[in-house]
N, C-alpha and C positions, 0 to 999 in steps of 0.2 A: 504494500500500500504506500501511496505517496501523496504529496500535496495536502497533508494534514488529515487525510482520511482516517488513519489509525487513531489519531487523537480524538476525532469526532465519534468514532465507534465507541471508544472507552467512555466518552462523556455521555453519549446517549444510553449506553449500557447502565451507567450509574444512575441516571435519571429514571430510566424505565423500571429498573428493579427496585428503586425507591418509591415508585408510584407517583412521581412528580411530573405531571403532564406539562405544566408551564415550563419547567426546566428542559424537558425533552423537546418540546416544540421550539424553544429558543435555540437549542443546539442545532436543530435542522434549519430554521430560518436564517440563523447567523451564517450557516454554511453557504446557503444560497446567496445571501448578501455579499459574502466574501468571494463569490465567483465560482463556487463548486457547481458543476453541471447537475441539473435535476436528475438525470438518469444515474449518474455516479452516486449521488446522495441516496436515491431510492434503493439501488441494488448493492452498492458496496458499503453502505452505512446502515440504513434502516433494515434491509433484508439480512445483512450480516448479524445484526443484533438479534433479530427475531430467530434466526437459526441457532444462535448461541443460547437463547432462552430455552429452546427445545432440547438441546443437548444437556444443558444444566439440569433441567427437570428430569430427564431420563436418568441422569447420574445421581439423582436424589440430592442435588445441591440447591435446588429451588423447590419449594412446596407447590402444591397445586394452586393455592391462593396466590403465591408470588408469580407463578407462571401466568395465571389469568390476568393479574395486575399489569405485568410487563407487556403482555399482548395488547391489553386495552390501551395502554399508553402509546404503544407503537401504532395502533389503529388511529388514535387521535392525531399522531404526528402525520400520518398519511392524509388525513382529512385536512389538516392545516396546510400541507404542501399543495394539495389540490386547488386551494384558493389563494395561494401566494401570488402577489403581484407580478413576480418574474415569470410565472407560467402564462403562456398565451391563453386567452380566454376562448378563442374560436378555433375550430379546426383549420389547418393550413389548406390553402387552395389546391385542389387536385388530389387531396388525400381522401381515402374511402372511409367506409363505416365498418366497425368491428363490434360484434356483441361478445361480451365476456361474462361467463356465468359458471357457477358451480353445479355439479351433477346433483340431481335430486337425492336428498339425504346427506349430502356432504356439507358439513358445517364449518370446515376449515377454509375460511374465505380469504385469509391474508394473502396467499400467493396470487389469487385471482385479482385482488385489489391492486397489488403491486404491478401486475401486468397491465391493468387498465390505466394506471397512472403513467407507466412507461410509454404506452401507446399514445396517450394524450400528449405527453411531452414531445413526442415525435410528430404531432400534428394530426393524428387520426381523430375522426369522430367516433367516440366510444360510448356504447350503451353498457354500463356495468349493472348487471342484474343481481349480483350478490350471491349469498349462500342458499343452498337447498332449493334450487329452481325446479319446480315440477315440469316434466318434459312437455305436457300439453301447453302450458303457459309459455314456455320457451319457443315452441314452434309457432304459436300464435303471434309472438313478438317478431319472429323472423318474417312471417307473411306480411306483417304490418310495415316493417322497416326495410326489407330487402337488403340486408347487409352484404358486404363482400365476403365475410367469413364469420364464423363463430368460434371463439376459443373456449373450450370446455376444460374445467379444472377439477381434479379430484386428488386428495391426499391419501385416502384409505382404499386399499384394494378391495375391501368388502363392497365398495360401490361399483365395481366393474360391471356386474349385470345391468345396473341402472345406466351406466355409461354407454353400454352397448345399445340400449334402447334409445338413448338420447342421440347418439351418433347417427344411427340409422334414420331416426325421425328428422333430424336436421338435413341430412342428405336427401331424403325424400321430399323435403321442402325446397330443394335446390340450393342449399347453402353448404359450402365446404367447411370441414371441421379441422381445427388444430387442437390436438389433445395435449395436455400438460399436467404435471403433478406426479408425486411419488407413486400414486396408485397404478400408473401405467408402466411401471418397471424402470430400472435405471437406464435401460437402453431403448425404452419405448416399445418393447416387444408386445405388450398388451394393447397398445394403441393400434399397432399394425394388425394384430389378431382381430380386433373389434372393427376394423375397417376405416379408421380415421384417415383423412386425406393427408395429414402431416402430424408430426410430433415434435415437441421442443422440450429440452431438459430444463430450461429456465426462461425467465422473462426476456432477457436480452436476445437469446437465440430466437424466441418466438417473434419478437419485433423485427429482427433481421430477416427472418423467413417471410413475413408478411410484406416487408418492404421490397423484397426481391421480385415481386410480381404477383399477379392474381393467382390464387389456387384454382385448379380446375374444378368446375362444378360437376357433380355426379349426374349422369343421365338418369332420369326418373323412369325406370323400366317397369315399375310396379311389382318387381320381384320381392319376395319376403327376405328379410335380412338373414344372414347365416345363423343357423341354429347351433348353439353350443351347449344348451342345457340337456343333459341326458337323464335317465331314470334316477341315478344316484343323486344328482344335484337336486332334482325336483323333489324326491322323497325326503332328502335331508332338509330341504327348505321347509317343507310342510311340517316336519316333526321337530324343528329346531327348538321351539320353546319347551316341549316336554323332554327333549334330550338334555337340555341344560339342567332341568330339575333332577332327572335320573342320575346324571353325572355327579351332581352335588350330593345326592344320597350316597352314591358309591364312595365319594371322597371322604365322607365322615367316617367310613369304615376303614379306608386305606390310610388316612392321615389322622392318627389319634389326637394330635394336637388341636384339631378343629373342634373338639369337644369344649375347649376353653375359649373359642373365638367369641368376640363381642358381636352384636348385631351388625355393626358397621363393617367388621372384618368379613363376616359372612356375605354381606352385600357386595363387597369388593371382590371376593372370591367368585361369586356368581357372575359378576361382570366379566371377570377374566375368562371364565369358562365360556360365557356367551361369545366373547371375542374369538376364542379358539374355534368354536363351532362356525362362526361367521367367516373366518379366514379359511377354514377347511372348505366351506361351501364355495368361496371365491376360487380356491385352487382347483376344485373340481370343475368349476365353470370354464376356466381358461385352460384346463387340462395341463397344469404345471405344478407338480408337487413342490418345486423349489419355492414357490410363493408362500406356501404354508411353513416350510422349514425356515425361511428367512424371518417370518413373523415370530415363530416360536423362539428362535435365537434372540431376537430383539426383546420379546417379552421376558425371557429368562434373565437377560442382563438388567432390565428395569426392575424386576422383582428381587433379584439377588442384591441389588443396590439398596433395597429396602428391607433386607434381612430375611427374605423368603427363600428357603433353600431350593436348589435346582431339583431336588427330589420331589418337591411338591408339583412342579410342572410335569415331571415324568409320571407321577401318579395320575394327574389329570389326563394325560395322553393315554395311559393304560385304561383308565375308566372309560374314556371315549371309545377306544378300540373294543372294549368289552360290550358296548352297546351297539356296535356297528358290524356285527358278524355277517350280515347279508350285503355288505357294501365293499366289494373287493378293491375298488379304486381308492376309496377313503382309507381302508386299512393299509394299503401300500403307502399312501401319503403320510399317514400317522407313523408307520414304521420308519420311513425315511427321516422324518423329523426327529424321531427318537434317537436315531443313530448319530445325529449331529450334536446331541447332548451327552451321550455316553451311556 
């Protein structure tokens, strides 16, 4: 980092983690007043701080409350930058229109908001629709505005089935789709699988891609989108709620320490089991066991940082396997994830 960027990252980090909105906003606006380009400020300062917030929470060096506070402050900073006098108020002549939205069910809106502000800084007319946009409402907006492209964001792979629906619906409406966010895999493999017209690993790449020229619009042939859901995925989806309850019952027998859990600890354990089931469903949908293994590895690191032993995760995987004897693909996926833990 150069040009005072590193110092501004540290200053914003201190303000965000202290919950000081005014100080954080002042750090950002002072940087603009000093000549730091808007895009550099957005991606190399604000985004860098937000990424650090996530890493520190995962390592248990920030509490959930602290993480939420810092994220809220950073969102306030983005809002302040969107209305700063140095940002042009109108789209640049000749630039097109882009819709930026999160997949239905996706509440992590920060990456999408970053992209929207980067595109605005480059002169695009941007419709930012925010988090958890239902696909029918998204498509209605596309018909109303006829944008050059729609950028769909998702951070959690459990939203991939919903992403598939949204991608297909947008293309059927004649709008090309750029997919982005951690949900689509580090190399964009799931974006390609789901038929997105393009994939970008970050906001700067997405903006460059859109600036390179118009994305091709899919021909509306009326064909149904590629079907990825098989019997195992469908049956597991239907039984997900009861499966979580059954696994929790099994865990109370497999993990004696759970007898002393508080109500809050039991609720958190049930949430973790539900995430295991949801990520297993996502892995079955895209036919990639590695998706589930990667999540299990991440979950284990988060839990062990909080004093939960790896053996508890193994017990949950075993309990799941015991309830899925008629699901050979799911059992193979569980077995692969288990070998990554030992």
